[in-house]
N, C-alpha and C positions, 0 to 999 in steps of 0.2 A: 512523485509515484512512491518513493521510499518512506516519506512520513507519512503518508496516507496508511499505507499499507501496514506499516509498524503500528500506526492506533487502532485500525481495525483489526488486527490481528490481539491485540493487547485487551480490547473491548471483548473480546470473544473467547479468553483464556483467563484472563485476571478476574479472578472474583471480586477484587476490591477495586474495578476501573470505574474512575468518575470521570466523567469529560471536562478536561478542564484547558484545552487548546482551542484558541480564537481563531474563528476565521478572517482574513487568511492568511493573517501576522505568523501564527506557530507553523503553517504546513508550506510557506514558502519562504525557504532561508532568504537571511538579509544578505547573504555574498551569493550573488549568482552564480558562480562555479567553486567548485573547489580551488584551493590554492596551491597544491601541488599533486604529483601524481599518486604519494601517499594517500593522499585524503581519498580522491576519487576511488580508488582500490578499496579503501575501506566505505566507502559509501557504497561501492557495488557489492561487496559482502555481505554489509548488512541487510542489502535489500531481497538479495539474495535468500541469506536464512532465514528473512521473517516471509519469504516464498516457501521455502521448506518446511515454515511452521506451519501456514495455511495448509500445505498440501497435508500433513499430520493431521491436522484439525478436521480436514475432511474425510480422511480414513478413520478415524477416534471418534466422531460426531455419530449415534447411529440414524438419526432420523433430522436430515439438516432442516425442515421445516419446522422445528421446535425454536420458541422464543431464546435470544440470547438471554442468559440470567440479568445482567446489568441492562440490558436494555428494555424497550417497549414492546409490546404484543404484534406490531409490527416488523420489530427487527430480530430475523429469524438469521440462522448460521448460514442458508441459503442465499439469504439477500446480502450478508456481508460478503461472503465469497464472490457472489456475482457483482457487487460494485467495485471487488478491487479488481475483479476481470478487465469490467467495462472502464473503468478510470484509467488502468495502466494500457489499453486497446489505444484510448483517445490519445493520450501522448506518446506512446510509438510511433501512433500515427502521425502527429505532429513533427517528430526527431526524423520520418520519412521525406515528408515533406521540404522539411529545412533543408536537409541532406540532397535533395534532388534539386531545389532551388540555387544551393552553390556549387552543383555539379559535382557530388562527391559522394554521390551514389552508383552503386556498379550497376 
């Protein structure tokens, strides 16, 4: 979630953005889990920071239906924000399902 969110925020805010990441290799970490508690905390902090960046983007862009300058005609700010929301919702649902299956959901 973090890597995709960071990439979409960069796409929306970096005037020199070039899509250089490849699917799925660059979006899925080679190590499936953080190696220590500090890495997990840093990952969460990065995720929260870019989420705040997206929230600020929504507040700052006057018309979310305009094209992102580095995108194609269909790639609007609104589409980018909805893509992040949809992607996050999907993976949160997966986390809930796993926790329920493991019996660790309240």
